[in-house]
N, C-alpha and C positions, 0 to 999 in steps of 0.2 A: 583615655577612651570614655565615651559617654556611657552612662548607665542604661541598661535595657529597660524600657518602660513596659511593665506588665499590667494587664487588666485581669484582676482576680475576680472570678464570678462565683458567687455563693448565695444561698437562700433559694430564690426561685419560687415556683408555683406548685410544686408537687407536695405529696403527703410527707416527703422526706426533707422538707424545708429546714427543720431544726438541725437535723444531722448534717445537712449541707453547710449551714452556718458554722458549725463546729469544725467541719473539715477545712473550710476556708480560713478559719482562725489559725488552725495548726499549720497550714501551708504558709500563711503570712509570717508566722513566728519563725519558720525554719528557712525561708528564702534568704539568701545572702544580701544584706542591706548595702554592702559595698559594691555589689554588681547590679542590683536591680532597684528600680523605683516601682513600688507596688501600689496600685490604685484599686480599691475595692468597688465592685458594682453588684447590686442585688437586682436581678432582672425583674423581680416583682414591682420594683419602684423606679429602677434606673435604666430601663431599656432604651428610652429615647436619648438619654445622656450618653449611654454606651454607643449607640448608633452615630451620634454626632461626633464623638471622639474618634470612632473608627473612620468615619468619612473624612475628618480633618487630619488624619494620620498622626494622632497624638498617642497612639498605642503601637508598640512594636510586636507584641505577641500576647495571646490570650491564654489564660490558665483557667479552664472551667472546673470548678469544684462543686458542680451541681449534681444532684441525685434525682433519679426518676424521670418521669415525663417532662418535656421541655428543657431537659438538661443532658440526658444520656441517650436520647432517642433519635438523634440526628437533627432535631429542630434548631437548637442554637448553633450547631455545627454548620447547618445550611446558611444561616445568617452570616456567620463568619466567612464562609466561602464567597458569598456575594461581595464582601468587602475586601477580599483577597488578602486577608490577614492570617498569618500562621497561628496555630493553636495547638495545645497539648492534647494528647490522647487520640482516639480513633476518629475517622472521618464520618461523613454523612451516612453512607451505605452500611458500613460496619456497625455504627451506632444504632441505626434503625433496625437492622436485622437482629442484633443481639438483644435489643430491648423487647422484641416481639417473640415470646416463647414458642409460639407455633412455627413462625418462620425459621427460628433457630433449629428447632427439632427437624424440620423438613430438610434443611441443609445437611445436618449431621447424619440423618438417615440415608440421604443420597450418597454420602461418603461411607456408608455401611458402618457407622459408629453406633454401637448398641445404646438404646435409649429406653427409659421406662415407658410402659404403655400409658396412654392418656385418652381422654375424650374432652371435647370443647363444648361448653354450654353457652347458649345465648340467653338473654334476659327472658325471652319468651319460651324457654325450654319446657318440655312436657314431662310429666311424672315418669313415663316409661323410660326416659333417658337415665334416670337415677338407678334403675335396675341394672344398668350396664356397669355401674361403678363398683369395683371390688374393694373391700376394706382390708387393711388400712389404706387410706388414700391421702394425698396432699392436695388441698384446695387452694388455688392461687389465682390472682388476676393475671391476665395475659401480658399486660404491659407495665407492670410496676416493678420497682427495684427492691433489693434487699428482701425483707420478709413482710413487707406491707400487705395486709389482707391475706396472709398465708396461714393455713391451719392444717395440722395433722389430725385427720379424722379416723378414729378407731372404732367408734360405735355408730350404728345407724341413726340414732337419735341426734347425733351431733352434725349430721350431714347437711340438712336443710339450713340450719342457722349459720353454718360456716359458708355455704354458698351465698346466702343472703348478704352476709357481711362482706364477702369478696366482691360482690357486685357493687358495693359502695365505691369501689376504686376503678372499675373498668366495665365495659359493655360485654366483654367476653371473659369467661372464667374457665380455667383448666382443672380437671380432676386427674391427677397423675398418680400412677402406681407408687406406693411408698417403698423406698429402698433403704435398707440399713447401710450406714457408712460412717466414716470418720467425721468428727466434729472439727470444723475449721475455726480457729479463734482469730480475734482481731489482732493486727500487728501492734507491737510495742512502739513507744515513742522513737526508739532508736531505729527500728525498721521503717517507721514513717519518714524519718530524716533521710534514710538511704533512698527511699522512693522519691523524695523531693530532689535529691541530688541527681538522680537519673532524669527526672523531668527537666531540671535545669540544663543538663547537657543537651537534651532534645530542643529546648527553647533557644539556646544559643546557636545551635546549628540551623534551626528553622529561621531565626532572625537574620543570620548571615546570608542564607540562601535567598530570603525575601529581599534583602537590601541589594544583593547582587542582581536579582531579576529586575529591580527598578532602575538600574543604571542604564 
């Protein structure tokens, strides 16, 4: 049986570029070399090459290891949909909605899932809007991943600097009610390997389904 040809995407254009490169490296190390041929692409430099290889059907399945905008927000997923190539993780709509914190909150609130209170600030916000923010609060860009541009503000003097810094990463910033909760730690290497195994199973199924559709 021929090996499955995987396009592993990492790096990209977001503020989480370096994290993405490390993620891609871990995935490459843990994919079974007896079953897969792994070819790496960095969309910051290799987008045209990726498109050419997709067009010429040199890739069976895509494994996006991208973080943040242009990687987790439905952008790259939309490109892959146009080429009708299977890929790992969520599709265009789910990715776009999950990356936009306001859109996510609206959906969860519609389903009556309790959410912390928040207000959204535009870059041209006026001083009166800051009076509505109750401390402690969490300042965060609307559409960034992980903790990029995110600050827990406990004192009034910290508020404006935190907002200014968050605006470096997005045109809209959220001030969200701070809620105490459990700390979630990063997975161990063993857990990461288990995650790759699950992704491998999905890739094999998607690749088989895609080849069946082409018959």
